[in-house]
C-alpha positions as CSV (number, residue, x, y, z in Angstrom):
1,M,23.4,15.6,14.6
2,W,22.4,17.9,11.8
3,P,24.1,17.6,8.4
4,I,25.2,21.2,7.7
5,G,27.9,22.8,9.7
6,Q,31.6,23.5,9.6
7,P,33.1,21.2,7.0
8,N,35.8,18.7,8.0
9,R,39.3,19.0,6.6
10,L,39.1,15.5,5.1
11,N,41.2,14.9,2.1
12,P,39.9,12.2,-0.3
13,S,42.6,9.6,-0.9
14,G,44.5,10.1,-4.1
15,T,44.4,13.0,-6.5
16,F,42.3,11.4,-9.2
17,I,39.0,12.7,-7.6
18,H,40.3,16.3,-7.8
19,L,40.8,16.0,-11.6
20,L,37.1,15.1,-12.3
21,D,34.8,17.7,-13.8
22,Q,31.6,18.5,-12.0
23,D,29.4,16.2,-14.0
24,S,31.6,13.2,-13.6
25,L,32.0,13.8,-9.9
26,L,28.2,14.2,-9.5
27,H,27.6,11.0,-11.4
28,I,30.0,9.1,-9.1
29,I,28.2,10.5,-6.1
30,Y,24.9,9.5,-7.5
31,L,26.1,6.0,-8.0
32,C,27.1,5.9,-4.3
33,R,23.6,6.4,-3.2
34,P,22.1,3.4,-1.3
35,V,18.8,1.9,-2.5
36,L,16.0,4.1,-1.1
37,L,12.3,3.4,-0.7
38,D,11.4,5.5,-3.7
39,D,13.9,3.5,-6.0
40,D,12.7,0.8,-8.3
41,A,15.2,-1.6,-6.7
42,A,13.7,-1.4,-3.3
43,S,12.3,-4.8,-2.1
44,E,8.8,-5.4,-1.0
45,T,10.1,-6.2,2.5
46,D,11.8,-2.9,2.9
47,I,8.9,-1.1,1.4
48,L,6.3,-2.7,3.7
49,Q,8.5,-2.4,6.8
50,G,9.6,1.2,6.1
51,I,13.4,0.6,6.3
52,W,14.9,4.0,5.8
53,T,18.4,3.6,7.2
54,G,20.0,4.9,4.1
55,E,18.5,8.4,4.1
56,R,21.4,10.0,5.8
57,W,23.9,8.7,3.1
58,W,25.0,12.2,2.1
59,Y,25.5,13.8,5.5
60,K,29.3,13.0,5.7
61,L,29.9,13.7,2.0
62,V,29.0,17.4,2.4
63,Q,31.6,17.7,5.1
64,V,34.5,16.4,2.9
65,C,35.2,19.8,1.3
66,R,33.6,23.0,0.1
67,R,33.4,21.8,-3.5
68,W,31.6,18.6,-2.6
69,R,29.3,20.5,-0.3
70,Y,28.2,23.0,-3.0
71,L,27.9,20.3,-5.6
72,I,25.7,18.0,-3.5
73,L,23.5,20.7,-2.1
74,G,23.1,22.3,-5.5
75,S,21.9,18.9,-6.9
76,A,19.5,18.1,-4.1
77,P,16.5,17.1,-6.3
78,H,18.7,14.9,-8.6
79,L,20.2,13.1,-5.6
80,H,16.9,12.9,-3.7
81,L,18.3,14.5,-0.6
82,S,16.2,14.6,2.6
83,L,16.6,15.7,6.2
84,V,15.8,12.9,8.6
85,C,13.9,13.6,11.8
86,S,14.4,10.4,13.9
87,R,14.9,9.4,17.5
88,G,17.2,11.8,19.3
89,T,17.4,14.3,16.4
90,P,17.4,18.0,17.5
91,V,14.8,18.9,14.9
92,A,14.7,22.6,15.7
93,E,18.4,23.1,15.3
94,M,18.5,20.9,12.2
95,L,15.8,23.0,10.5
96,E,17.5,26.3,11.6
97,H,21.0,25.3,10.2
98,S,20.0,23.4,7.1
99,P,18.6,24.3,3.7
100,P,14.9,23.8,3.1
101,L,15.2,20.2,1.9
102,P,12.3,17.6,2.0
103,L,11.7,16.0,5.4
104,V,11.7,12.4,6.4
105,I,10.0,11.7,9.7
106,D,11.3,8.3,10.8
107,H,10.3,6.9,14.2
108,I,9.9,3.2,13.4
109,H,11.4,1.8,16.5
110,Y,10.2,-1.4,18.2
111,H,9.9,-0.1,21.7
112,N,7.0,1.3,23.8
113,S,8.2,4.8,24.6
114,V,8.6,8.1,22.9
115,T,10.4,10.9,24.7
116,I,8.9,14.4,25.0
117,E,11.7,15.8,22.9
118,D,11.1,13.3,20.1
119,E,7.3,14.0,20.2
120,E,8.0,17.7,20.0
121,G,10.3,17.2,17.1
122,I,7.7,15.2,15.2
123,M,5.1,17.9,15.7
124,L,7.5,20.6,14.6
125,A,8.4,18.7,11.4
126,L,4.7,18.1,10.6
127,R,4.1,21.9,10.7
128,H,6.3,22.1,7.6
129,H,3.6,20.0,5.8
130,D,4.6,21.3,2.4
131,R,8.1,19.7,2.8
132,V,7.3,16.4,4.4
133,R,8.3,13.6,1.9
134,R,7.9,10.5,4.1
135,V,6.4,9.7,7.5
136,G,7.0,6.4,9.3
137,L,5.7,6.1,12.9
138,L,5.6,3.0,15.1
139,M,4.7,4.3,18.6
140,P,2.1,4.0,21.4
141,V,-1.5,4.9,20.7
142,P,-1.6,8.1,22.8
143,N,1.4,9.5,20.8
144,L,-0.1,8.4,17.5
145,Q,-3.4,10.1,18.4
146,K,-1.6,13.4,18.9
147,V,0.2,13.0,15.5
148,I,-3.2,12.2,13.8
149,A,-4.6,15.4,15.3
150,A,-1.6,17.4,14.0
151,V,-2.0,15.8,10.6
152,A,-5.7,16.8,10.6
153,L,-4.8,20.4,11.1
154,N,-2.9,20.4,7.8
155,N,-5.2,18.4,5.6
156,E,-3.0,18.5,2.5
157,F,0.6,17.3,2.3
158,P,1.6,18.1,-1.3
159,M,5.0,16.4,-1.2
160,L,4.2,13.3,0.9
161,E,5.2,10.1,-1.0
162,W,5.3,7.5,1.8
163,L,3.0,7.1,4.9
164,Y,3.4,4.4,7.5
165,L,1.5,4.5,10.8
166,R,1.3,1.7,13.3
167,P,0.8,1.2,17.0
168,P,2.7,-1.6,18.9
169,A,1.2,-5.0,18.3
170,K,-0.1,-5.4,21.8
171,Q,-2.1,-2.1,21.7
172,V,-5.1,-3.3,19.8
173,L,-7.3,-0.2,19.1
174,S,-8.8,0.9,15.8
175,L,-7.4,4.4,15.3
176,I,-9.5,6.9,13.3
177,F,-7.8,8.2,10.2
178,P,-8.7,11.8,9.2
179,K,-11.3,11.6,6.4
180,S,-10.3,14.9,4.9
181,F,-6.6,14.1,4.6
182,R,-5.1,14.5,1.1
183,A,-1.7,13.6,-0.4
184,P,-1.9,13.9,-4.2
185,R,1.7,12.6,-4.7
186,L,1.4,9.7,-2.3
187,R,2.9,6.5,-3.7
188,R,3.1,4.2,-0.7
189,L,0.6,3.8,2.1
190,K,0.7,1.4,5.0
191,L,-1.8,1.7,7.9
192,S,-2.0,-0.8,10.7
193,N,-4.9,-1.0,13.3
194,F,-6.8,1.8,11.7
195,A,-10.5,2.2,11.1
196,F,-9.9,3.6,7.6
197,P,-12.9,5.3,6.0
198,I,-13.3,3.8,2.6
199,G,-14.6,7.1,1.4
200,S,-11.5,9.0,2.5
201,Q,-10.2,11.7,0.1
202,L,-6.8,10.0,0.4
203,L,-7.9,7.1,-1.7
204,T,-9.6,9.3,-4.3
205,T,-6.8,11.8,-4.7
206,S,-3.8,9.4,-4.5
207,V,-4.3,7.8,-7.9
208,G,-0.5,7.2,-8.2
209,L,-0.3,4.7,-5.4
210,V,2.0,1.8,-6.1
211,T,1.9,0.3,-2.6
212,L,-1.3,-0.1,-0.5
213,S,-1.1,-2.0,2.8
214,L,-4.1,-2.0,5.2
215,E,-3.1,-4.3,8.0
216,D,-4.6,-5.5,11.3
217,I,-8.1,-4.4,10.3
218,S,-10.5,-4.9,13.2
219,P,-13.4,-7.3,12.6
220,S,-15.7,-4.6,13.8
221,V,-14.7,-2.5,10.9
222,Y,-16.1,-4.6,8.1
223,L,-14.6,-3.8,4.7
224,H,-16.9,-5.1,2.0
225,P,-15.0,-6.6,-1.0
226,D,-17.1,-4.5,-3.4
227,E,-16.1,-1.3,-1.7
228,L,-12.5,-2.3,-1.7
229,V,-12.5,-3.2,-5.4
230,H,-14.2,0.0,-6.3
231,R,-11.3,2.0,-4.7
232,L,-8.7,-0.3,-6.3
233,S,-10.1,0.5,-9.7
234,Q,-8.9,4.1,-9.2
235,M,-5.3,2.9,-8.6
236,P,-4.0,1.6,-12.0
237,Q,-0.4,2.0,-10.9
238,L,-0.7,-0.4,-7.9
239,E,2.2,-2.9,-7.7
240,T,1.9,-4.1,-4.1
241,L,-1.4,-4.8,-2.2
242,S,-1.7,-6.2,1.3
243,I,-5.0,-6.6,3.2
244,T,-4.9,-8.3,6.6
245,F,-7.4,-8.6,9.4
246,H,-6.4,-8.5,13.1
247,S,-8.2,-11.5,14.4
248,P,-10.3,-14.4,12.9
249,V,-13.8,-13.9,11.7
250,A,-15.7,-17.2,11.3
251,N,-16.3,-18.1,7.6
252,R,-20.0,-18.5,8.4
253,D,-20.2,-14.9,9.6
254,V,-18.3,-13.6,6.5
255,K,-20.6,-15.7,4.2
256,R,-23.7,-14.3,6.0
257,E,-22.5,-10.7,5.4
258,L,-21.6,-11.4,1.8
259,L,-25.0,-12.9,1.1
260,R,-26.6,-9.6,2.0
261,R,-24.6,-7.9,-0.8
262,T,-22.9,-9.9,-3.5
263,P,-19.8,-8.2,-5.0
264,Q,-20.5,-6.7,-8.4
265,T,-17.5,-4.7,-9.3
266,H,-14.4,-6.0,-11.2
267,V,-11.0,-4.5,-11.6
268,T,-7.9,-5.3,-13.6
269,L,-4.7,-4.2,-11.9
270,P,-2.2,-4.3,-14.8
271,N,0.9,-3.5,-12.7
272,L,0.2,-5.6,-9.5
273,R,3.1,-7.9,-8.8
274,W,2.7,-8.7,-5.1
275,F,-0.5,-9.5,-3.2
276,G,-0.8,-10.4,0.4
277,F,-3.9,-11.4,2.4
278,K,-4.6,-12.5,6.0
279,G,-8.1,-13.4,7.1
280,A,-11.0,-15.9,6.5
281,S,-10.9,-18.0,3.3
282,A,-14.5,-17.0,2.6
283,Y,-13.5,-13.4,2.3
284,L,-10.6,-14.2,0.0
285,E,-12.9,-16.4,-2.2
286,A,-15.4,-13.5,-2.5
287,F,-12.7,-11.0,-3.3
288,L,-10.5,-12.8,-5.8
289,P,-13.2,-13.1,-8.6
290,C,-13.4,-9.3,-8.5
291,M,-9.7,-8.8,-9.4
292,T,-7.4,-9.8,-12.2
293,A,-3.7,-9.3,-11.9
294,P,-2.0,-10.6,-15.1
295,L,1.6,-9.7,-14.0
296,L,1.3,-11.1,-10.5
297,A,4.6,-12.7,-9.5
298,R,4.2,-13.2,-5.7
299,L,1.2,-14.3,-3.6
300,Q,1.1,-14.6,0.2
301,V,-2.0,-15.9,2.0
302,V,-2.4,-16.4,5.7
303,F,-5.5,-18.1,7.1
304,F,-6.5,-18.3,10.8
305,N,-7.3,-21.6,12.4
306,Q,-9.4,-23.5,9.8
307,L,-10.2,-27.1,9.5
308,T,-11.7,-27.0,6.1
309,L,-10.3,-25.0,3.1
310,H,-12.4,-24.6,0.0
311,L,-10.5,-22.5,-2.5
312,P,-11.7,-23.0,-6.1
313,R,-11.6,-19.3,-6.9
314,L,-8.0,-19.1,-5.8
315,L,-7.1,-21.6,-8.5
316,Q,-8.9,-19.5,-11.1
317,F,-7.0,-16.4,-9.9
318,L,-3.7,-18.2,-10.2
319,N,-4.4,-19.3,-13.7
320,T,-4.9,-15.7,-14.8
321,A,-1.4,-14.7,-13.5
322,A,0.9,-15.6,-16.4
323,N,4.1,-14.5,-14.5
324,L,3.7,-17.0,-11.7
325,R,6.2,-19.8,-12.0
326,F,6.4,-23.0,-9.9
327,S,9.4,-25.3,-9.7
328,S,10.2,-26.1,-6.1
329,A,8.0,-26.5,-3.0
330,M,8.6,-26.6,0.7
331,V,6.1,-27.6,3.3
332,I,7.0,-26.5,6.8
333,F,5.3,-28.0,9.9
334,E,5.6,-25.5,12.8
335,K,4.3,-25.7,16.4
336,E,1.1,-23.8,15.8
337,W,0.9,-23.4,12.0
338,F,2.1,-24.9,8.7
339,A,3.2,-23.2,5.5
340,A,3.3,-24.3,1.9
341,I,5.8,-22.3,0.0
342,I,6.3,-22.5,-3.8
343,Y,9.4,-21.1,-5.5
344,P,9.7,-20.1,-9.2
345,N,12.9,-22.1,-9.6
346,N,15.3,-24.4,-7.7
347,G,17.5,-22.2,-5.4
348,A,15.3,-19.1,-5.6
349,R,15.3,-17.0,-2.4
350,M,11.9,-15.3,-3.0
351,Y,8.7,-17.4,-3.2
352,A,6.1,-17.3,-5.9
353,V,3.3,-18.5,-3.5
354,L,3.3,-18.7,0.3
355,M,0.3,-20.1,2.1
356,N,0.3,-20.1,5.9
357,V,-2.5,-21.7,8.0
358,G,-2.9,-21.6,11.8
359,C,-3.2,-25.2,13.1
360,R,-1.7,-27.1,16.0
361,H,-2.0,-30.8,15.4
362,L,0.2,-32.4,12.8
363,D,-2.6,-34.6,11.4
364,W,-4.7,-31.5,10.8
365,Q,-1.7,-29.8,9.2
366,V,-1.0,-32.6,6.8
367,A,-4.7,-32.9,5.9
368,S,-5.0,-29.2,5.3
369,T,-1.9,-29.1,3.2
370,A,-3.3,-32.0,1.2
371,Q,-6.5,-30.0,0.7
372,I,-4.7,-26.9,-0.5
373,V,-2.4,-28.8,-2.9
374,S,-5.3,-30.9,-4.2
375,V,-7.3,-27.8,-5.1
376,L,-4.3,-26.1,-6.7
377,R,-3.1,-29.3,-8.3
378,S,-3.1,-28.0,-11.8
379,A,-1.1,-25.0,-10.8
380,F,1.5,-27.0,-8.9
381,F,2.0,-29.7,-11.5
382,A,5.3,-28.1,-12.6
383,V,6.8,-28.6,-9.1
384,E,9.8,-30.8,-9.4
385,N,11.6,-30.4,-6.0
386,L,9.7,-31.0,-2.7
387,T,11.1,-30.5,0.8
388,L,9.2,-31.6,3.9
389,E,10.6,-29.7,6.9
390,Y,9.8,-30.3,10.6
391,R,10.0,-27.5,13.2
392,R,7.5,-28.7,15.8
393,Y,10.0,-28.8,18.6
394,G,8.7,-28.7,22.2
395,V,5.1,-29.5,21.4
396,S,2.8,-30.4,24.3
397,P,2.1,-34.2,24.8
398,E,-1.6,-33.8,24.2
399,W,-1.0,-32.3,20.7
400,R,-1.3,-35.1,18.1
401,N,2.1,-35.2,16.5
402,E,1.6,-37.9,13.9
403,A,-0.5,-38.0,10.7
404,D,-1.9,-41.3,9.5
405,R,-0.9,-43.1,6.3
406,T,-3.9,-41.9,4.3
407,Q,-3.3,-38.2,5.0
408,W,0.4,-38.4,3.9
409,R,-0.6,-40.2,0.7
410,D,-3.2,-37.6,0.0
411,L,-0.6,-35.0,0.3
412,L,2.0,-36.7,-1.9
413,R,-0.5,-37.7,-4.5
414,S,-0.9,-34.1,-5.7
415,F,2.9,-33.7,-6.4
416,S,2.9,-36.1,-9.4
417,N,5.8,-34.4,-11.2
418,V,8.2,-34.2,-8.3
419,K,11.7,-35.6,-9.2
420,T,13.5,-34.9,-5.9
421,L,12.2,-35.3,-2.4
422,Q,13.9,-34.3,0.8
423,V,12.5,-35.4,4.2
424,D,13.5,-34.2,7.7
425,L,14.5,-36.8,10.3
426,E,11.4,-36.4,12.5
427,L,9.2,-37.3,9.5
428,V,11.1,-40.2,8.1
429,D,9.2,-42.9,10.0
430,Q,5.8,-41.5,9.0
431,L,6.8,-41.0,5.4
432,S,8.4,-44.4,5.0
433,R,5.3,-46.2,6.3
434,S,3.1,-44.2,4.0
435,L,5.2,-45.1,0.9
436,R,5.0,-48.9,1.6
437,L,2.7,-50.7,-0.8
438,E,-0.4,-52.6,0.4
439,D,-2.1,-55.3,-1.6
440,G,-3.4,-54.1,-4.9
441,E,-1.6,-50.7,-4.9
442,S,0.3,-49.6,-7.9
443,T,4.0,-49.0,-7.5
444,M,3.7,-45.7,-9.5
445,E,0.6,-44.3,-7.7
446,L,2.7,-41.9,-5.6
447,L,5.6,-39.7,-6.9
448,P,5.8,-41.5,-10.3
449,E,8.6,-39.2,-11.6
450,L,10.8,-39.4,-8.4
451,K,14.5,-39.7,-9.2
452,E,16.1,-38.8,-5.9
453,L,15.1,-39.3,-2.2
454,S,17.2,-37.6,0.4
455,Y,16.6,-37.8,4.2
456,S,18.1,-37.5,7.6
457,Y,18.9,-40.8,9.3
458,R,19.9,-42.0,12.8
459,G,22.6,-44.5,12.1
460,E,24.7,-46.3,9.5
461,S,22.3,-49.1,9.1
462,D,19.1,-47.0,8.6
463,D,16.9,-48.6,6.0
464,A,13.6,-46.8,6.5
465,F,12.8,-46.5,2.7
466,T,14.2,-49.8,1.6
467,A,10.9,-51.4,0.7
468,F,9.9,-48.3,-1.4
469,I,13.3,-48.2,-3.1
470,D,13.3,-51.9,-3.9
471,A,9.7,-51.7,-5.4
472,R,10.8,-48.9,-7.7
473,R,13.9,-50.8,-8.8
474,V,11.8,-53.9,-9.6
475,A,9.4,-51.7,-11.6
476,G,12.3,-50.3,-13.7
477,R,12.0,-46.8,-12.2
478,P,15.0,-46.7,-9.8
479,V,15.4,-43.9,-7.2
480,T,18.7,-42.7,-5.9
481,V,19.0,-42.4,-2.1
482,V,20.9,-39.7,-0.4
483,R,21.3,-40.0,3.4
484,F,22.6,-37.1,5.5
């Protein structure tokens, strides 16, 4: 359905709206706009996923009456109006019957097929390259290759602000991005599964980028940290940065490559607030010393299966980010991975730091968490609320599903300022054994500031933590118990 046609004979409820002057009515309409991707209020999730469902917000409003129609269309730049070319849209008719507004090409649909009509509509819209404002395409590789070829024919897209290109997750193939492509007004770029030429004109001309996401980079397309940092130095407005590799590269291979050429460039990103990384820890450790982000507020790191984590430079990086706040922590043990999540305050919905590591056995998960928290101990000292959550349901019998006492104590030792601890039912037995004192051990060695312990229990007479609670009471540091 295209937006411009015969207006409906709808009558707005009440007469007050008819008494408003043009400026007041326009202001009300402006306030009715949903949050769009080019708004400051857009979330990182919406930005990185390209959620553009609100772009048609004005379609019905122009059908209310002639006055509204003329007012809205006459204020198109102020209201950020766009025509949306999406699945099932008759693009040719829409372009014929609508004013020459900016175009949004939106085909981010999680399915593996694109109709001939939709493909033709995309190609037709791309021919109007001087009107294209945003492009979001998640479609099979053959369709994407045709789109890339069409983009290459019109190397410059002067109005393009947002570009998102991604094949389905199962179609692993490094697509080649046009090296001569230019978009001087580009603000947000997300490419997945692309062999992106680091010397592309796109990165040299789009100095106003605020979001850069290069995801699922193939290990065969090695992106040296020095080359990446050099390009980042030309993006002073950058607020969101995501670099992820498609599959694991062994740390030894990354270190061997880095030894051939040690990173030399350094960049300060004064506006960076969100940084995400997925890959080998050796690559991250080589990259972080090259970058300073004083206003960083969120950090997300995902490592592939690794038994040893050596992260001293990550701690240095966190210490330079004055905006990072730590108050509550949650450690989640999943079937094939674990996550350590740090929140800026108790009850916060958005994390400050999220670290996710692929690992199957619970003892490895606990040991790896202890390594991470130990290395970042000074940064996590302010954590006062700790939750240990178990989600390893349906694990295979051969997977070790219990960590020993020493591993749990190593983990808890780093949370020396925790005042409240919450434990899932499946972890109660292991934690209670770990907190029992052995000969010569100090009562206050673990969790010295603990004031409240809450945990799931099986029956009314459950007393798993009785020995620990009694020892604290005798030491004059009582702990309140909450069972649920």
